[in-house]
N, C-alpha and C positions, 0 to 999 in steps of 0.2 A: 504493500499500500504506500511505500514511501514516495513513489513517483506522483501520486495524486494529494500529496500531504496538503498543499496549499487549497486546492478544491475542496479536501474534507474539512478543513477548518471552517469554511463558509457554512453557516448555521443550516441552511436549507438542504445541505447535502449530507454531510456527516459520513461516519464510516458506513452506516446502514445503507444510505443512499448510493454511495460509490459501489457497496457489494450489489446493490440492485442493478446499476449501469452495466456492470461486468458480466450480467445474466441476459442483457437485453439484445435485440436484434435490430439492426438498422439497416435501410437499403438506400442508397443514393443513385437516382436515375440521371445520368449525365455527369461526365468528369472533365469539365472546362473550367470556366472562370469561376462559376458557383460551387460546382462539385469539388474542386481541388481544395478549396478553404474549407468546405464543410467536412471533407474526409479528414483533412488535417486536424480540425477542431475535435471531432469525435473520436478519432484515434488517439489524441493526447489527452482526451477526458475519459477514456477507459470503457467505452461502449465495447463489450465483449465481441460481437460480431458485427462485422461491417461488410455488406455486399455493394460492389461498386459496378454499376452497368454503362457502358458506353460503346458505341459503334465506330469511333473515328480514330486517328493517329495523331501524332504530335507534328505541327508545323511551326516555323519561326514567329508567325504573327500571334500563336498562341502565347509566348513568353512574356508579353506585356502584363498579363493578368492571370494566369494560369500556374499557381504557385509551387506545384509539385514537379515541375517540368524544367530540364535544362537544355542547353545545346548538345550534350552528350546523348540525351536521349534522341534528338534528331538524327544525329549520325547514326544511330543504331535502328533508326526506323522503327520506333517503337510505338504500339498503339497506346493511348492514354491510360487504359486500365492497367496495363503491365507496368508501364513507368511508375503509376501511382502507387501500386502494390509494392514495388521494390523499395520506394522512399518511405511508405508508411510503415513497411515491416522494420526498417531501420530506427524509426521513432519509437514503435512499441511492438516489441515481439512476443508480448504476452496476451494479445487478442488475436482473434482470427479475421484476417481480410481475405475477402473472396472477389477476384475479379471476373467480370463476365464480359467479353467481347461480343457484343451482339446489339441488334437494333430493336428497341423496344416497341411492340405493336399489339394490335387486338389479339393476336394468335398466340403469344406467349408471356404478356403480362401476368396473367393469373399465376402461371406456374413460377415465374419469376419472384413474384412478391408474396407468395403464400408462406404464412409462418413468420412473417415479419411484425416487428411492434411498432414500427414507424415506417414511412416513406418520406424520402426528401426530394423535392422537385429541384433538379439542377440542369433543367432541359433548355432548349433554344427555339421551342415551338409551341403554339397553342393546341394543336392537335394531340400532342402526347399528354398535356396538361389536363385536357378534359378526358382522355382515356384513364390517366391516373385518378381522376376524381371519381369515375364510374367504379373502377375497381375498388378504391378506398371505400366506397359507400357498400358496394355488395360484399367485401370481406370484413368489413367493420375494422379497418386500419386506419389510424389517424395519418394525415399526410400535412406537410407544410409546403404552401405555394411561395415561390420567389421569382421575381422578374426583374431585370434591369435593362435600361436603355440610355444611351449618352449618359448624363450625370444623375440620373433618377432611378429610384427602384421601389418596389412593393413587396410586403410579405404579409401573408394571411395564413392562420393555422386552421386545418379543417379537421374536426373531430366529429365524426357521423353522429348525427341526431343531437349533437350538442352546439355545434357552431355552423354558420351559414357554409354551404359547400360553394364550389367554384361556379356552378350553374344558378346558384341563388343569386350570387354578385353579377355575373356576366351569363344571362341565359343562353346568348348565342355568340358563336366565334364572329368577330369583326370581318367584314367583307375582304377579299384580297385587295391590298394597296391602301386599306382605311387606317393603318397604323405604320408607325416608323419601323425600321429594323435596323440591326446593327451595322448593315452594310450602308445605310443612308445616315444614320445618327451617331454611328460609333459608340465607343462605350469606355469610361474610364475605370481604371483598375481599383480606385478606392470604393467606388459604389458597388463593386462585386463584393469585395471583401465584407462591407458593411452588411449588405443584404445576406450574405452566407454565414455571417456570424449571427445575425438575428435569427436565422432558419435554424441554426445549430442550437442556439439557446432555447427555442421554442421547442426543439426535439427532446433535449434533456429534461425540460420541465414535464413534458408528457411521459418520458421514460421513468421519471420518479412519481408518477402520479400527482403532480402540482397543476392540476388543469386550471385551478381558478386564476393563475397567473399568466396564462397564455394571451397571445394577442386576438381577440374575439371578433375584431373588424379588420379593415385594411390599412396598414400603416404604410404610409407614403413618404418618401425622403428624397430630396434633391439636394446633392451636396454643392453644386455649383450655386444655387439661389439661396441655400441655407433654409430651405422649406422643409418642415417636419410636420405631417399631417396625420391624424388619426381618423378614419372615415368609420363611423358607426355602421355595422351591415346587420340585417335580420334573416333569420331562415325564413325561406318562401314554402309555405305550406303546398303550394302548387308547383314546386319545383319539380321539373322533369325527371332529375336524377335522383335527389334525397326525398322528394316528396312523392313521386310516382314510381320509383325504382325501375325507371326505363332508361337502360344503359345504352344508349343509343351508340356511343363510341366504341364500346366493346363488341357491339354486333356489327359494326362496319367492316367491309372488305379491307384488307391492308393494301395500300396503294403500292404499286411494284416500282414506281419512280417519283422522287420527291426532291425538290429543292433544298439545300441544306443552307440555313441562314448565315450570312457573314463569310460564306467559303467560295463563292462563285462556283458551286459544285452540284452535282446531281448524285443522289443515291439511287441505285438500281438494286432492288431487292426481289428477286423472282421468288416463285411460290416453290420451286425446285430448290432443295437445300444441298445437294450431292456435286461435286465438281470432280472432273479427272485432271487434278494440277499437273501430272506428269505430262498428259496429252497436250495440255494447254501450253505449258512452257515449251515443249518441243516445237509445237507449231508456230508459236509466236518466234522462236529462234530460227525457224526455217525461212521466216520473212525478214530476216536480218534486224529483228527488233531487239534492243538492249533489254533483258529482263532481270530485275532484281527480285530475290526471294528470300524469306526468312521464316520462322516457324508461325507467323501470324498472317501474312499476305503475300501476294504476288504484285509487283510494281512495275509499269512499263509506259513510256511516252509513245504517242502516235497522234499524227494529224493534230497538233498543237493542243492537245489535251494529256493529261496524265491520268491514268487509270490504276487504281488499287482494288485489287480483287482478294477478298477475304475467303478463307477456305469454308464458309458456309454459303457460298454463292453469291454474297452480297458484293457490290462494288461501288467505290465513290469515284465519279468521273469529274476530274478538276479542270477549270478554266472553261466552263460552260455552264450557262443557265437555260439551255434549250433541252427540255426533257425528250422530245422526239429524237433529238441528234444523240443524246446520252444513251437511250435504248438501242438505237441503231448501231453505235459503236459497239455496244456491249453485244448485241447478237453477231456483229461482223467478226468481232476478235476473241471473244469468249465462247459464244454459242447460244442458241435459243433456250 
């Protein structure tokens, strides 16, 4: 318990609270700007089991705000979850860290989150957040919503049947183009650290059964204008999700190609999950294409784009925002 000494001194935690944290399970969905800070905080706080899920690899532009990564990780072509696990094990070898290199979607979210005590949102898109919201209500697992853009961010804690869910607050996803993205507005590293730290603290409160102290409305922060605002929110009895238990996003078919916010990239995620890596590499090399391969993915450049093919069949096509072109390139160089 020595490593948690300063935390134990805090009266709301104590020795018993620390023991409780060591027996809890948290899942962090996303391992970017928010996810790395959350994972760092929970690891140092002694949450006993932390599952980190992310679909992506590390790039130079990530280093501005994603605190668990460095230039060596990029040289090694590491996926985010693998690099994060390596760093976190050096911080705290007494807890269990489980990295999961995959895309969270309607077909796998229930299996991924089953048995968790808390879900932390560190995603970069609203579709996944609404999916997490559905799953949270269905399995009765609390989750923490967090979002950042530019210099501002928001945090809200969703405890099923106790606090408003995401669809109570925002019944429908905004139309495409109605909101800013990190491509158009950017993001400051200070706001990602603040929002992620608030999410981490909310998670610890729930894991310690200190629910009376959680954020029950929407906490808004803008560190450029120095605005700090708490917006009260109420449960909507007619909410399609928590009121009517209509889990619309869990019932949606997974899109096979989606634009990745902030990356000028398309993710192609075919329903078929098996690939013949040896055949693909051999075929690419026969076309005089320079192929890099490691334990996690195959990477090659072609027609002014970079394709990273993961062994579950999923690929990220970088330097394009054209879904039709991305799926066409996937079919031509990888297969149908």
